[in-house]
Each structure stands twice: as C-alpha cells, then as structure tokens.
N, C-alpha and C positions, 0 to 999 in steps of 0.2 A: 443300252440294255444289261441288265444283270443276268448271268447264267449260274445256275446253282446244279451240283449234282445232286439228283434227288436221291439217290441210294446212300447219301451222307445224312440226310434229313430224318430226324425222329420225331414222330407225331405222338404227343401225349394228350389223352384226354382226362381233364380232370375239373375240379371245382376249386376256384380261387379262395374260397371261404374257409376251406379244408387245409389246414397248415401242412397235412402230410402231402396231399396233392402237390403243393407248392413248392415244397423240399425237392421233392421228386424230379419237379421239371427245371428247377434251376442248378441242381446239383450238377458240379462239371462243366459249368457256362462261364465264360469270360464278361458277356454283357447280356445283361437283360432289359427285353422293352416291355414295359409296363403298359399296354393297351387298354386290357380289359376294363370295361366299366359297365353301368347299368342306370337306367332312368333318364336318358338325355332327353325324351320327347314322349307324347302320347301317355296312354295308362299307367305304363311303367313308371313315369314320373312321380306317381301318388302313392305307389308302395314304398313309403318312406322307410321302413325297416329294412326290407330289402336293399334297398339304393344304399343305405348307410352300411350295410353288412357287407357288400362287394366292394363300394367305392373306398370305404375308409377301413374297415379291419382287413379286407383283402390285401389293401397296400401296407398295412402292419405287417402282413404274413411274408409279402415279396421283401422289404425292408429286412425283417429278421433273417429270412431265408438266405438273403445276398451275404450277410455279415457272418452268418454260420458257416457258408460253405464257400467263402473265400471268393464271391465274385466281385469285381473291382469298379464295373462299371453298371449304373442302372438309369437308365433312361424312360423318363415318366412323361404320358400323351396325356397332358392337361385340357385346358378347353380356355375361351375367351370369358367362359362365365366366372373365372375367380376375380374379375375387376369390372365386369358388366351387368348392372345391375337394373337395366331400364331407362338409364339417363345415356344423353349422347355423348359419345366419345368420337372424334375427328382426329384420326391420324395418330392414336396414341400409342405408348412405347411401353418399355418394361420398368420405368419408373412409376407408374402409377401403382398405388398403393393397394392392397387386397381390399375387396369390398368387405365393409362391416358385415361379419354374421347374420345379426338380425336383419341386414338389408337385402337378402338373397331372396328371389322369389320362387324358389324352388330348392326342393332338397338336392337335387341332382349339383347345382352349381355350389353350394354350401359345402357339400362333401367333396367334391372335388378340390374346393380350395384348401378343405383342412388336408386330404391326402396329399396335395403339392407341399404345401409348407413341411410335412413330416418328410417326404423325401428331400427336399432341399437342405431343410435342418440337420439330416441323416449324411449330408455329405461331410466326407473326413473323417467320420467312425473308423476306428481300426478293425480290422478284419481279424477274426476270432482263429484262422486256422494259416494265417500268414502274416507273421513278424513283419513289422514295417511296413506293410500294405495297408492301404485304406481303401475305403467306397467311397467313387466318385458320381455324384448324382446331379440330373439337371432336367428341366422342364420344358417340354416342347406344348408350346398353345396353338392349336392349329384352328383355323376358320372351319366353318361349315364344309364337310367332306363330300366330295361327288367323283363319280367315276364309275365305270363297268362294276358292277357288283355290290356298289353300297348298299345299304339294307335298311338305313333310318331315314333319309331326307328325300330324296327323289321317289322311293317307291310310294311312299305315303302320299306326296302330291298327286303322283301320276294315278294312282288307285282313285283320291278324291276326285279328280277331272273325268275320271272315266265313268262313275257315278254320277257325274253333275253336280258333286258337293263342294264346287269353287263358286260359291255364287256372287263372290265379292272380293276386290283386293282389299289389302291392311294398309294404312296410313298412306303419307305424301308420295308423289311418284319421284320426288328428290331424294327420299331415304334410302343409304346406301350401306350395304353390308358386305363381308369378306367372302370370299369362297376359295378352296384349296382344292385343287385336281389330286388324285390318290396318288399318282406318280411323284410329284411334287413333295408330298408328306412324308412318303418312304425316304425321298433323296435327303430332307430336312432330319430325319430320324437316324440314317445313316452319318450325315456328317455331325450331328450331336454326339453320336457314340466316338467318332473319332476326335472330336472335341474333349472327351474326357480321357484321353491316353495320356499317361504320363512318361512315357519313354520316346518320344519324340525329338529329335537331335534339333538343339536349337532353341526349343519351346520352354525349357526348365522343367522343373519337376512338378510342378502346379498346373494342372490342366487348365485352359483357358474357359471351358465350358461348366467347370466345377462349381455346385452351388447356384448356377447361374438359370433365369426363365428366359425363353425365347418365343416373342409371335411369328408365326409362319403363314403365309397364304401366297394365292397366285399375284396378288400386288395389283389387283384390278377392281375395286370396289364398285359395285353394281346394285341397283334394286333387284329384290328377290324374285318378283313377280317378271320383272325384264328377263331377269337371266333364266328364268325356267320356259320362257315363252318359245325359245326353237325349239326345244324337247317335245313341249305338249302339242307345238304346229306339227312337227314330224311324224305324231303319233295321231293325228286327226281330232284332238281335243281341242277345245276351246279355253281361251284363257278369259276371265270377267272383265267386263269393260268399267264396271261400277266401283268406287272405292268406299270402306268403310272407315271412319276415322278411327284412330287408336283408344280413345277412351270408351266407344261404342264397343269395340273389338274387344275391351278388356273387360266389358260387362258379360260379353256373351261368354268369355273363357272362365269366367267365374261362375256362371250359370252351370257349365261344363264340369269344372272342377268340385261344385257343390254335388251335383247329381252323381259323380263317378267317385266321390268321398262315401256316399251313402250305399256305393255299389263296392266297397272296398274287399268284402270276401271274397268277391268274385273277379277280382282285377287281372289273375294272372289264367282264367280261363280264355280260352283260344274262341268262344263263340262270344263273347263280350268286343264288339266292335273299339275302336279307338275313338276317344271323342273328337270331334271338330276342330276344337283349337282349346289350348289352354292358355292361362294369362303370360306364363315366361315364353311361350312361343308368339305371341302376340308382339312382345318387345323383341324378342329375334328377329322378326320380318319387319315390323312397324318402326322402330327406334335406328336412327343412324347409330351403327358403330364398326370403325374399321381402324386397323392398326396397321403400323410401319413394320416391315422386317428387317429394317436397318442393321440393328442390332447381331440378327443371325447373318446376315451377309458378310458383317465386318468380321466377326469372329469365326464365324463356320464355314464362310464361302457359300453361302446358301445364295442360288438364284435359280427360280424356278425354271425348270427345263421344258416344260409343256406349258404352252399358250392357253390363255382361256379358250380360245378359238380351236384349238387341237383337242382340248379336254372335252368341249362339249361334243365336239364331232364326233369323240371316240365314244362318249356317253348317247349319243342319239343312236348311233351305228348298233349298240349293245341293246338299247331299249326296243330298237325296229326289229333283231333278230329275236329278242324275246316275246316280241308281239305276234310275230308268225306263229310261234309256237305253242302259244296260248289262244283261249278263246275271246273273240270278241262281244261284245253284248252292251243292250241300251243302257239308260240311267237308272237310277233309283226309281225314278217316277214311274218309270214304266212297270217296273216290278212291283210298286205300291200300288198301282190301277190293277194289274193282272191278279195279282193275290188277293187285294183287299176285294175288287169286284166279283172274283168267283168266289169267293169265301161269303161274300154277304148275299150272293144269289142263292147260293147250296143253303144256306141257312133261313132265308125267306121262302124257300120253294120246297122243303122238306122237314124241317124242325118243328115240333110241336110250339105252342106258346110259351116258352119260358125265357127268361132273363131280358135279354133287349130282341128278342127275335120279334114281338110284333111291331117294335117300331119300325127294325127292317123289312118287316113284311108290307106294312105299310107305305115305305118310299117306294119298295121294289114295284107294289101295285098300283101306284101313282103314276110309275113308268110304262109298264107293262099292261096293266089293264085288268089283267086275268092271271090267276093261277096255272092255268094250261098252257098260256103264252108264256109265262116267267119258267114254267119247267121245261119248255120246249126249247128255250133261248139257251137255258143252263145245259142241257144235253146236247144242241147242237153246237154249243161252245167247247165243250169236253171234246166232240167227236171230232171236230176242227182240230183242237189241240193235239190229238191223239194222232190225227193224220200227218199234221206238219212235221211232228215230233219223228214218227217214221220216214219221212222223204228226209228231214234234216240228218238221221242216221244214215240212211242209204247215201246220200250225198256227202256226208263228211267223210263217210268211208273212203272215199274219191280223193276228196282235197285236204282232208286234215283227219287222216285215221288215228292219232295219237288221243284224238280229243272227240272221237264219234261218241262215245258215250255220254260225256258231258254235254256235247250237242242236243243229244236227246233228250236230256232231262232239262235242260233251260229252253229248248221248245215247247216242252210239253206245258213248261209254265208258263212262257210268256207268249207262245204263238209267233205270230207274223212278226213281234218286235224281235225276236231272236232269229230267227229264218232269214230275215234281211240281210242281217250281218254275215251269216254263212252263204247267201248268195254273192253278196259283193266279194266275199274271199274268192268263188268259185269263178266270178268273171275276171278276175285279175289274175288267175292262173290258167284261163283258157287260152 
C-alpha cells in the first residue's frame, strides 16, 4: 500500500476545457496523469459537443501545457474502444490497428481514439523551457473499472437492479469481457509513469514506454452478468434468468438513442433519467472482447496485485456498507402502481369532466360501482398512507435516523410497499 503525506497534496478545482485552469494545474509537475473524460456511458454519451470538447480539446490543452511548462512525462488513460467497435476480439494486443473513425458506434470511442493518437504522436516533442529535454508520453488502455467508489459501471447496474429494471441478460452466456480493479489500474499507471523516465541507469536515454499503448486488466475475462452476480446477490437483488439476443438488444438501444436524441436540450438535467441501454453498451456486454496485458507485464512489470475474488469482496463490502446508510425501497412497478393508481382515483372522484377524466371515471365506476365508494376508498387510502408515513418516521428515528425524513415521504407515497423495507431493517437491528 502506498502512503502519502496529505499535507503535501494540493487540490485544485478547475475545468479541463479552460486552458488557464489546465496550465495552473500542471505548472511545476514532473508527471501528468490525464484521467479526465466524459461520455463513457448513459445519456452523457449523446452529448456529442461536450464529449469532444472534453476528450479532444481538453487533451490538447493538457499536451500544450506540458510542453509549455516543462512536464517531461504524460500518462494518458485511454480505453479499449480505440480498437473495439462491436466485433469479437479474443486475447487482442497492441498490434491491432485503430478502429476507423467512421466505424465507431459512439462519440466517446471516437474522441478517445483521436485523443490517444494526439498524445502518442506528441511523444518526443521538445519542451519549451528545458533545453535538451523532451515530452515522453504513453497510453494505458484499461478494461472496465470496478471497486469501492467507482461511479460509472456498477452504480448504474445496482440502481437498475434495485428498481427491477434488469429484465434480461444480453448476449450468449459464453460472451466474455475484461474488468480491472481500481488498485490494479493505479499500479499500472504508476508503472507507466516510471516507464517514461529517461534517467534510469542501464536503461539508456530512451524510455521503454515512450510512445507506447498498453492494455491492462485483471487478466480474468468473464461474462458481465456473471461478474456482477455476487454483488447483486449480496445486496438482495435478483439477476435476470432470461437472455435477449444482441440484435434485439441493439434494436432496443437504438430506440432509446432516438428518444434521448430528441431530448438533447435536457440531457444535462438531473431530472432526466438514464436510458435503459444504448447501442454502444449492448456491444460492451454482448460481444466478446478481451485483451492480453503481456506487453505491460514485459515492459512495465505489471502484474495485478489484487485478484478478482479479492477485488469483488472489497467491492461487495463497500456496497453493503453503502446500502446500510441509504434507504431501501420497492421496484419501479410499485411506484407506478401507487402513483398512477392514486392519481387516477383522485381524478375520477373529484375532477370535472375534462380531458380524459370521463374515461378514468368510467373505469373507476366499473370497479367501485359508485362515486361515494370511490371517494371513500381514496380518502381511506390517503389516511392509511399518512398513518403509515407517521409510523415510518417514528420508527426510522430509532433504526435509521439519518433518513427518517426520506422514509416518511417514501412511505407516504407508497404505503406498505415502503414500510415493509423499514420493518425488515428494524428486525435486523433487533
């Protein structure tokens, strides 16, 4: 484990598309790790202008700042997508050519490919303020990243599982992809930075990693859905048993792509949920693609220090602790049943005959037979929800005080669908 003197670490907040912020950040540095990117998954993937602005223009700012302020080493965090575009790759390596620009299925992969090539072609350029010194660059191409605190892959999968929105697996069970635990990626980045040093005795003046790309992973390709199974099971969520063929999943992904393209002006709004799946994500989970890290092993000395079993155990521990601090809840179907049901009942019982109200009223009368019964059912339901919400607030004050207000409002909306989760938590603490 690496230990740092936190008093010697300076934290700066800036924007990679602002050249002055980038210059302020790299000034005085010996090595820059360019990790920032945007648009890897979800609705962010469709914000094409912002994807290119950050991934391409931001990278140009990094390169320019390194040259201007005498930074000798630049390690770029790239992606498998610079060579992968939906066609099977088994045990690939760095000799594979870049995917043609027109073959990329999303702007993220295209932008990262352009950025990586800019970084590698900048290798060996002379530094402006250090005569006789050069900028040395390399690119690390990691697999899908997981581990405590990861914010792109597993949080979305867990969220969908919690809502009951993982109705199917995608692709054949034999499909395999790579993953990399966060500590292994950090190790690879440190080794890559050391591979750019030009003053190591016996190594000559040309760094071994200069101008080179490297694939890195845990070295254990696995089906994505089998990979997340232990995590979902530990959290009490179910993994779907049925599978959807890749071509059908692609059709679904293209439908979501079309819908969210029409919603482009609001893609950066917090209230717009993530699409269920997009075409590029279908390829990532439904098509076999994994790579050898032999080059990184031979040239950098990279060997994963955390096994997949250890990495998943740490990830499960993190998510279980996170779940204890957050609210449990039912699937989205319970939300739809309660919210739509109560709204329909209110409209049918109290609103005048406007718009769809007569249709809703006719349907409700078919069930409840009279307006009086309909209104009584609505009032009794509201009273029951208020009573359950009050009890939930009182109980949460004892078993989950940090979320007592949230339990009140969730139970007010969902009634016993929500309360049963709080009662289950109370029984565990008893």
